[in-house]
C-alpha positions in Angstrom: -24.3 -7.9 4.1 -22.9 -10.1 6.9 -21.9 -12.7 4.4 -19.9 -10.2 2.4 -18.2 -8.8 5.5 -17.1 -12.4 6.4 -15.7 -12.8 2.9 -13.3 -9.9 3.5 -10.6 -12.4 4.3 -10.3 -12.8 0.6 -8.9 -9.2 0.7 -6.0 -10.2 2.9 -4.9 -13.5 1.2 -8.1 -15.0 2.4 -10.8 -17.3 1.2 -14.3 -16.9 0.0 -16.9 -19.5 0.9 -16.3 -21.0 -2.5 -12.6 -21.1 -2.2 -12.6 -22.8 1.2 -14.1 -25.9 -0.4 -11.3 -26.1 -2.9 -7.6 -26.8 -2.5 -6.1 -23.7 -0.9 -3.7 -22.4 1.7 -3.7 -24.9 4.6 -3.7 -22.0 7.0 -6.3 -19.3 6.9 -6.0 -15.7 8.1 -8.5 -14.3 10.5 -10.0 -11.3 8.6 -9.3 -7.8 9.8 -13.0 -7.3 10.1 -13.0 -9.8 12.9 -10.3 -7.9 14.8 -11.0 -4.7 16.9 -7.9 -2.8 17.9 -7.3 -0.9 21.1 -3.7 -0.2 20.3 -2.1 3.2 20.3 0.7 2.4 17.9 -1.5 1.0 15.1 -4.9 2.6 15.9 -3.4 6.1 15.4 -2.0 5.1 12.1 -5.2 3.5 10.8 -7.2 6.5 12.0 -4.7 8.9 10.3 -5.0 6.9 7.1 -8.8 7.2 7.3 -9.0 10.9 8.2 -6.0 12.3 6.4 -4.4 9.9 3.8 -7.5 8.7 2.0 -9.1 12.2 1.6 -5.7 13.6 0.5 -5.2 10.8 -2.0 -8.6 11.4 -3.6 -8.0 15.1 -3.6 -4.7 14.7 -5.4 -6.3 12.2 -7.9 -8.7 15.0 -8.8 -6.2 17.9 -8.8 -3.5 16.1 -10.8 -5.9 15.0 -13.7 -6.1 11.3 -12.8 -9.9 11.6 -12.5 -10.1 13.8 -15.6 -8.4 11.0 -17.6 -11.4 8.8 -16.8 -13.9 11.6 -17.7 -12.1 12.2 -21.0 -12.1 8.5 -21.7 -15.8 8.4 -21.1 -16.3 11.2 -23.6 -13.8 9.6 -26.0 -12.3 13.1 -26.4 -9.3 15.0 -25.1 -5.6 14.4 -24.4 -4.3 12.1 -21.7 -3.2 14.7 -19.1 -0.9 12.9 -16.6 2.5 11.3 -17.2 2.2 7.6 -16.9 -0.4 5.1 -18.3 -0.6 3.4 -14.9 -1.9 6.6 -13.2 -5.3 5.0 -13.4 -4.2 2.7 -10.6 -3.9 5.5 -8.0 -7.7 5.8 -8.1 -8.1 2.1 -7.9 -5.8 1.7 -4.9 -7.4 4.6 -3.1 -10.8 3.1 -3.6 -9.4 -0.2 -2.2 -8.0 1.4 0.9 -11.3 3.4 1.4 -13.3 0.2 1.1 -11.2 -1.5 3.8 -11.9 1.6 6.0 -15.6 1.4 5.3 -15.7 -2.2 6.3 -14.9 -1.4 9.9 -15.8 2.3 10.1 -19.1 3.0 8.2 -19.1 6.5 6.6 -22.1 7.4 4.4 -20.3 10.4 2.8 -17.3 8.2 1.8 -19.6 5.5 0.6 -21.4 7.9 -1.7 -18.2 9.4 -2.9 -16.9 5.9 -3.8 -20.1 5.3 -5.8 -19.6 8.5 -7.7 -16.0 7.6 -8.4 -16.9 4.1 -9.6 -19.5 5.7 -11.9 -16.8 7.8 -13.5 -14.6 4.7 -13.9 -17.5 2.6 -15.4 -18.3 5.2 -18.0 -14.7 5.0 -19.2 -15.0 1.3 -19.9 -15.3 0.3 -23.6 -18.3 -1.9 -24.6 -16.2 -5.1 -24.7 -14.8 -4.5 -21.2 -11.4 -2.8 -22.1 -10.5 -0.1 -19.5 -7.4 1.9 -20.0 -7.7 5.6 -20.3 -4.3 6.2 -21.9 -5.7 4.6 -25.1 -9.5 5.1 -24.8 -9.3 8.9 -24.7 -7.7 9.0 -28.2 -7.0 5.6 -29.7 -5.3 7.2 -32.7 -2.8 9.0 -30.5 -2.4 7.0 -27.3 0.1 7.7 -24.6 3.6 7.0 -25.8 4.1 3.8 -23.6 0.8 2.3 -24.7 1.8 1.2 -28.2 -0.3 1.7 -31.4 -2.7 -1.2 -30.6 -4.1 -2.9 -27.6 -1.6 -5.2 -25.8 1.2 -4.8 -28.3 3.4 -3.1 -25.7 2.1 -5.0 -22.7 5.3 -7.1 -22.2 7.2 -3.9 -22.0 5.7 -0.7 -20.6 2.1 -0.3 -21.4 0.8 -1.5 -18.0 -2.6 -2.5 -19.4 -2.7 -5.7 -17.4 -1.1 -4.0 -14.3 -4.0 -1.5 -14.4 -6.4 -4.4 -14.6 -4.9 -6.2 -11.7 -5.2 -3.2 -9.4 -8.7 -2.7 -10.6 -9.6 -6.3 -9.6 -8.1 -5.9 -6.2 -10.1 -2.7 -5.6 -13.3 -4.1 -7.0 -13.0 -7.2 -4.8 -12.4 -5.0 -1.7 -15.3 -2.8 -2.5 -17.7 -5.7 -3.1 -16.7 -7.5 0.0 -16.9 -4.4 2.1 -20.2 -3.0 0.9 -22.0 -5.9 -0.8 -22.4 -3.7 -3.9 -21.6 -5.1 -7.3 -21.2 -1.8 -9.2 -17.4 -2.0 -9.2 -17.2 -5.8 -9.3 -19.3 -5.9 -12.5 -16.8 -3.6 -14.2 -13.9 -5.8 -13.1 -15.6 -9.0 -14.1 -16.4 -7.6 -17.6 -12.7 -6.7 -18.0 -11.5 -10.0 -16.7 -13.9 -11.8 -19.2 -12.2 -9.8 -22.0 -8.8 -11.0 -20.8 -10.1 -14.6 -20.8 -11.3 -14.2 -24.4 -8.1 -12.5 -25.5 -5.3 -14.5 -23.7 -4.6 -18.2 -23.2 -3.7 -21.3 -25.1 -4.4 -20.9 -28.8 -4.9 -17.1 -28.2 -2.6 -14.3 -27.5 0.3 -14.9 -25.2 2.1 -12.3 -23.1 4.2 -12.2 -20.0 2.8 -9.1 -18.2 5.4 -6.3 -18.1 4.4 -5.3 -14.5 2.9 -8.1 -12.6 -0.2 -7.9 -10.3 -2.9 -9.0 -12.7 -2.1 -12.6 -11.5 -3.0 -11.7 -7.9 -6.1 -9.8 -9.1 -7.4 -12.7 -11.1 -7.0 -14.9 -8.1 -9.1 -12.4 -6.1 -11.9 -12.6 -8.7 -11.6 -16.4 -8.8 -12.1 -16.6 -5.0 -15.3 -14.5 -5.3 -16.8 -15.9 -8.4 -15.5 -19.5 -8.5 -14.8 -19.0 -12.3 -11.8 -21.3 -12.9 -10.9 -19.5 -16.1 -9.6 -16.6 -13.9 -7.3 -18.9 -12.0 -6.2 -20.6 -15.2 -5.4 -17.3 -16.8 -3.3 -16.2 -13.8 -1.2 -19.3 -14.2 -1.0 -18.8 -17.9 0.5 -15.4 -17.4 3.0 -16.7 -14.9 4.0 -19.6 -17.2 4.5 -17.2 -20.1 7.6 -15.8 -18.5 11.1 -16.8 -19.8 10.2 -17.6 -23.4 10.8 -14.2 -25.0 14.0 -13.7 -27.1 16.4 -11.5 -25.2 20.1 -11.0 -25.5 21.0 -13.7 -23.0 24.7 -12.8 -23.1 24.1 -9.2 -22.0 24.7 -8.3 -18.4 22.2 -5.4 -18.8 19.0 -6.5 -16.9 16.8 -4.6 -19.4 18.4 -6.5 -22.3 18.5 -9.9 -20.8 15.0 -10.0 -19.4 16.0 -10.0 -15.7 14.4 -6.6 -15.1 11.0 -8.2 -15.8 11.7 -11.6 -14.2 11.4 -12.8 -17.8 14.9 -14.2 -18.5 13.9 -17.8 -17.7 10.7 -19.7 -16.9 9.6 -19.1 -13.3 10.2 -22.7 -12.3 13.9 -22.3 -13.2 14.4 -19.0 -11.2 16.4 -19.2 -8.0 17.2 -15.6 -7.2 15.2 -12.5 -6.4 15.8 -10.5 -9.5 14.8 -7.4 -11.4 12.4 -4.6 -10.5 11.7 -5.3 -6.8 8.0 -4.4 -6.9 7.3 -6.5 -10.0 9.2 -9.3 -8.3 7.1 -9.2 -5.1 3.9 -9.2 -7.0 5.0 -12.1 -9.2 6.2 -14.2 -6.2 2.9 -13.4 -4.4 0.9 -14.5 -7.5 3.0 -17.7 -7.8 2.3 -18.5 -4.1 -1.4 -18.0 -4.6 -1.5 -20.2 -7.7 0.7 -22.8 -6.0 -1.7 -23.0 -3.0 -4.7 -23.3 -5.2 -3.3 -25.8 -7.7 -0.7 -27.7 -5.6 2.0 -26.9 -8.2 5.1 -28.3 -6.5 7.5 -26.7 -9.1 6.2 -23.3 -8.1 6.7 -24.0 -4.5 10.3 -25.2 -5.0 11.0 -22.0 -7.0 9.6 -19.5 -4.5 11.3 -21.3 -1.6 14.7 -20.9 -3.4 13.9 -17.3 -4.3 12.9 -16.4 -0.7 16.0 -17.9 0.7 18.2 -15.9 -1.8 16.4 -12.7 -0.9 16.6 -13.1 2.9 20.2 -14.4 2.9 21.7 -12.0 0.3 19.5 -9.1 -0.8 17.7 -7.4 2.1 18.6 -4.5 4.2 18.7 -4.7 8.0 15.4 -2.8 8.4 13.5 -5.0 6.0 13.8 -3.0 2.8 14.5 -4.5 -0.6 15.5 -3.2 -4.1 18.9 -1.7 -3.5 19.6 -0.4 -7.0 18.0 2.9 -8.2 18.7 2.1 -11.9 15.5 0.1 -12.5 14.3 0.2 -8.9 15.7 -3.4 -8.7 17.5 -6.0 -6.8 21.3 -5.9 -7.3 23.6 -8.9 -7.2 24.2 -11.0 -4.1 25.4 -8.9 -1.2 25.0 -5.7 -3.2 23.5 -3.6 -0.4 25.1 -0.1 -0.4 24.0 2.4 2.1 24.6 5.8 0.5 22.7 4.8 -2.6 20.1 2.5 -1.1 16.9 2.8 -3.1 14.4 0.7 -1.2 11.0 1.7 -2.8 8.1 1.8 -0.4 6.0 -0.3 -2.8 8.6 -3.1 -2.6 8.3 -3.2 1.2 4.5 -3.5 0.8 4.9 -6.3 -1.7 7.3 -8.0 0.7 4.6 -8.0 3.3 2.1 -9.5 0.8 4.5 -12.3 -0.1 5.6 -13.2 3.4 2.0 -13.5 4.5 1.3 -15.9 1.7 4.5 -17.9 2.4 3.4 -18.3 6.0 -0.1 -19.4 5.0 1.6 -22.0 2.7 4.3 -23.3 5.1 3.2 -22.3 8.6 6.7 -21.2 9.6 7.2 -18.2 11.9 10.3 -17.0 9.9 8.0 -15.5 7.3 6.1 -13.5 9.9 9.5 -12.5 11.4 10.4 -10.9 8.1 6.9 -9.4 7.7 7.2 -7.8 11.1 10.6 -6.5 10.4 9.5 -4.9 7.2 6.2 -3.6 8.6 7.6 -1.9 11.6 10.6 -0.4 9.9 11.1 -0.2 6.1 7.4 0.1 5.3 5.9 2.6 7.7 9.0 4.8 7.1 7.3 5.4 3.8 4.6 7.6 5.3 5.0 10.7 7.5 3.3 10.9 10.8 0.9 13.4 9.3 -0.4 10.8 6.9 0.1 13.2 4.0 3.8 13.1 3.3 5.7 10.2 1.8 8.9 8.6 0.9 9.2 6.9 -2.5 12.7 5.7 -1.5 13.8 4.8 2.0 17.4 5.8 2.6 20.0 4.1 4.8 22.3 7.0 5.1 21.9 10.7 4.4 25.1 12.9 4.4 25.5 16.6 3.9 28.6 16.0 1.8 26.9 13.5 -0.6 23.5 12.1 -1.2 22.6 10.3 -4.5 20.1 12.4 -6.5 17.7 9.4 -6.6 17.5 9.2 -2.8 15.1 11.5 -1.0 16.3 13.6 1.9 12.8 14.8 2.8 9.2 13.7 2.4 6.9 14.9 -0.3 3.2 15.4 -0.5 2.9 13.3 -3.6 4.9 12.3 -6.7 4.5 12.4 -10.4 4.6 8.6 -10.0 2.6 8.2 -6.9 2.3 4.4 -6.7 3.8 4.4 -3.1 1.4 6.8 -1.4 -1.7 5.0 -2.8 -0.2 1.6 -1.9 0.2 2.9 1.7 -3.5 3.8 1.5 -4.6 0.3 0.9 -2.1 -1.5 3.2 -2.5 0.4 6.5 -6.2 -0.4 7.2 -5.7 -4.1 6.5 -2.9 -4.6 9.1 -5.3 -6.3 11.7 -5.7 -9.1 9.2 -2.1 -10.1 9.6 -2.4 -10.7 13.4 -4.1 -14.2 13.6 -4.5 -17.3 11.5 -6.0 -20.7 11.9 -5.8 -24.3 10.7 -8.6 -26.2 12.4 -7.8 -26.4 16.1 -4.4 -24.6 15.6 -4.8 -20.9 16.3 -1.7 -18.8 15.4 -0.9 -15.5 17.1 1.5 -13.7 14.7 1.5 -10.0 15.6 1.3 -8.4 19.0 -1.2 -5.6 18.8 -3.7 -4.7 21.6 -7.3 -5.5 20.8 -9.7 -8.4 20.5 -10.4 -11.0 17.8 -13.4 -13.2 17.3 -13.1 -16.6 15.5 -14.4 -20.1 15.6 -12.8 -23.3 16.6 -14.7 -26.5 15.9 -17.9 -24.4 15.4 -17.5 -22.8 18.8 -16.9 -19.1 19.3 -13.6 -17.9 20.6 -12.5 -14.5 21.6 -8.8 -13.6 22.1 -7.9 -10.3 23.7 -4.4 -8.9 23.7 -3.1 -6.4 26.2 0.3 -5.0 25.6 2.4 -1.9 24.9 4.2 -3.4 22.0 6.6 -2.6 20.3 8.0 -0.6 23.3 7.4 -3.2 26.0 7.8 -7.0 25.8 5.1 -7.8 28.4 2.3 -9.6 26.5 -1.0 -10.8 27.9 -3.5 -12.9 26.0 -7.0 -13.4 27.5 -8.7 -16.5 26.1 -12.5 -16.6 26.2 -14.1 -19.6 24.4 -17.9 -19.8 24.3 -17.5 -23.0 26.2 -14.6 -25.3 27.1 -12.6 -26.3 24.0 -9.5 -28.2 23.0 -7.2 -25.9 21.1 -3.5 -25.6 20.2 -2.6 -22.0 20.8 0.5 -21.1 18.8 2.2 -17.9 19.9 5.0 -16.7 17.7 8.3 -16.3 19.6 9.9 -13.7 17.3 13.3 -14.5 15.8 14.7 -11.3 17.3 13.8 -12.7 20.8 15.7 -15.9 20.0 18.9 -14.1 19.0 18.1 -14.2 15.3 18.3 -10.7 13.7 16.9 -12.1 10.5 16.1 -15.7 9.3 19.6 -16.1 7.7 23.2 -15.3 8.4 23.1 -11.9 6.6 22.7 -10.1 10.0 23.3 -11.3 13.5 23.6 -10.0 17.1 27.0 -9.2 18.5 26.0 -10.8 21.8 23.1 -13.1 22.7 20.4 -12.0 25.1 20.7 -13.2 28.6 17.0 -13.3 29.2 15.0 -16.5 29.0 11.5 -16.6 27.7 8.9 -17.9 30.2 5.2 -18.4 29.5 2.6 -18.5 32.2 -1.0 -19.8 32.0 -3.2 -18.5 34.8 -0.2 -17.3 36.7 1.7 -20.6 36.6 4.8 -21.3 34.4 4.0 -24.0 31.8 6.1 -26.2 29.6 5.5 -25.7 26.0 6.8 -27.2 22.7 8.5 -25.1 20.1 7.4 -25.9 16.5 8.5 -23.8 13.5 9.1 -20.8 15.7 5.8 -21.0 17.7 5.3 -21.8 21.4 2.5 -24.4 21.3 0.2 -24.6 24.3 -2.3 -27.4 24.0 -5.0 -27.7 26.6 -8.7 -27.5 27.2 -9.3 -23.8 27.3 -11.9 -22.3 29.5 -13.4 -18.8 30.0 -11.0 -16.2 31.5 -7.9 -18.3 30.8 -4.9 -15.9 30.7 -1.5 -16.4 29.0 1.4 -14.2 29.9 4.6 -13.9 27.9 7.5 -11.5 28.4 9.8 -11.0 25.4 13.4 -9.6 26.1 13.7 -6.0 25.1 17.5 -5.8 25.3 19.2 -3.2 23.1 21.0 -5.3 20.5 24.0 -4.5 18.4 23.5 -5.9 14.9 26.4 -6.8 12.8 26.4 -7.7 9.1 27.8 -10.6 7.2 31.4 -9.7 6.2 30.4 -9.9 2.5 28.4 -6.6 3.0 31.4 -4.3 2.5 29.6 -1.1 3.4 28.8 -2.5 6.9 32.2 -3.9 7.9 33.3 -2.7 11.3 29.9 -1.1 12.0 26.8 -1.9 14.0 23.1 -1.2 13.6 20.9 -0.8 16.7 17.8 -2.9 17.4 15.4 -3.1 20.3 12.5 -5.5 20.0 11.2 -5.4 16.4 12.4 -1.8 16.0 15.5 -0.7 14.1 17.0 2.6 15.1 18.8 5.4 13.4 20.3 8.7 14.4 19.3 11.9 12.6 20.6 15.5 12.6 17.9 17.0 14.8 19.0 15.2 18.0 22.7 14.9 17.3 24.2 18.4 16.6 23.6 17.9 12.9 26.2 15.2 12.4 25.1 11.7 13.4 27.6 10.2 11.0 30.4 11.3 13.3 29.7 8.9 16.1 31.7 5.9 17.2 29.9 3.2 19.2 32.6 1.2 20.9 31.9 -2.2 22.3 31.5 -0.9 25.9 28.8 1.6 25.1 25.5 1.0 27.0 22.2 2.4 25.7 19.4 3.7 28.0 15.9 3.4 26.6 13.5 6.2 27.5 9.9 6.6 26.3 9.1 10.1 25.2 5.3 10.6 24.7 5.8 14.1 23.2 8.3 13.1 20.6 7.3 11.9 17.1 3.8 10.8 18.3 5.4 8.8 21.2 8.7 6.8 20.7 11.2 4.9 22.7 14.5 6.7 22.3 17.9 5.2 23.0 20.7 7.3 24.5 24.4 6.7 25.2 27.6 8.5 25.7 29.9 7.9 22.8 32.9 9.3 21.0 32.3 11.8 18.2 34.9 12.5 15.5 35.6 16.2 14.7 37.5 17.6 11.8 38.8 21.2 12.1 37.7 23.8 9.6 41.0 23.7 7.8 40.6 19.9 7.3 44.0 19.4 8.9 43.3 17.9 12.3 41.0 15.2 13.6 40.0 14.8 17.3 37.4 12.9 19.3 35.2 14.2 22.0 32.6 12.6 24.3 29.0 13.2 23.0 25.5 12.0 23.7 24.0 9.9 20.9 20.2 9.9 20.7 18.7 7.2 18.4 15.1 7.2 17.3 13.1 4.5 15.5 14.1 4.3 11.9 10.5 4.6 10.7 10.2 8.1 12.4 13.1 9.9 10.7 12.6 13.0 8.5 9.4 14.1 10.3 11.2 17.3 11.6 12.9 18.6 8.5 15.9 17.4 6.5 19.4 16.7 7.5 21.9 13.9 8.0 20.7 10.4 9.1 22.5 7.1 9.5 21.5 3.5 10.4 25.1 2.0 10.7 27.6 3.2 13.2 31.4 2.5 13.2 32.8 0.7 16.2 36.3 2.1 15.7 37.9 5.3 14.3 39.3 3.5 11.3 35.8 2.8 10.1 34.6 6.4 10.2 34.2 8.0 6.8 35.7 11.4 7.3 34.4 12.5 3.9 30.9 12.6 5.5 31.9 15.4 7.8 
């Protein structure tokens, strides 16, 4: 059992005992099972996920017919009773998240429930390993997207391999958390079917919705079966060879929507459906790490640079265009129609973690943190049972695009986002630390303790902080005995006057505060390497490192090529992006003008939105009379709240960007 718990780092881009002997990521994450949190900000969310989100997700899987689909598939009788063929994955993802929870919070009742659910899933599997309820229930009359035969519509919309990928992820998580093989055996049987079906000299397909590639790598790490890794690469290399209308600008006609317009090694831009793209790039990064494929690495580096410099919102969200839930063109980042699917933010976290493990640069964790604290957790309500599929940048009473949500929902007909939240939240401690030999990386600042080994010696690191509200950080270093170690503490880009790792967004003024690091109460010199402060010494018990990050309120401006943001600012404090919503601002936050002399006052309010730092300032507010004849300005108080917390008190206007002058106010929004 202990061995399986240790193997849980395979769940978070990690390594099985087998994989560590092979070529792999040079940096290894410290598994979340080795980290015990004592942090209000994240502990409350993880506990809410355990006690509210996971049970609600299973309940909704049962009440919406998702479980019934598996039961009918087992009976080989009935009619597929939900809407989409990928509805199977909502059960898989919830099992995955529940397994993560079990790994650190044993729960016999949940454990038994998972076994019963896995039994239902297993009975739906066909004798040769095929598992896809949309066809198995009634193979003569399958769900419309499935196609008349197995795999014939996979490159388009059947999602057969997408379902398989999520099943592999869930089965790996369950096995590594519990030591049980009941779900793993189902997954391996299905993966063996894929190996027999696809590959050189067999059937070829570029999966229509990627993730099977990531899932196959998971199974490879556990089993050591190289055929799984080879098949993951085969699926990736199959892209870009289908005949499309290359002259068409329609992404559905030219293959861009599926990242299938050109071979992956020729791709240079983040393109197409944003969630598909994140899963593809994550899979490419996995395979590159495991095979040393330099062409893959060159491609993902170019794609990452394109996304971060031209295609990401200020709060870390991606996928601007609702038509196809996809990336737009370069600098196509509108506010009133911003789509920003929650699943895309989750995929962005997956990819940036992998890019860090590959390259060791803090800029990837900077982006991961920006997404995590802003455009990702905005996707789940504070109650853990209400969600956003899209994450808006601006909500106006006068106009809001019909695809953009004004209020949270309990679930959706397509509920990929809520169940993705279920599996992401409990794994967050696994993103805090990483290691490469004697180099120990501190990536995220979350109170709690972590246990790891350096040169076969035990090491405990305990963080004490009130992040993200306070920049004072303390790290207690407790080795089992004196040890040489290079402690690498990330100095966030936002603390070095970098709003994002590109010129897409920047600060209007640099921070005046210098960053000082103390060891045992004395200031120390340190080297900066790839965004990390490196402290190299022989560490002893009770060594203490202190670091204070500047928590200035920063005015963020956008590249002039972002037309919607010209003449406007966004507000940032630490890693947190802010917005103003109706509840605190007389219903009209879009009326405010934040001139250059405005000063914000931070105030922590423990009773608001589960505890948040608010920002207040006296500003001008534009008023239009009832006859729409006269415009005037009055002095008002603006109250800004963390972006992630909006829409937890009803629906109304919200905005992230604020004009600095009257001429940039959109009066139509009044």
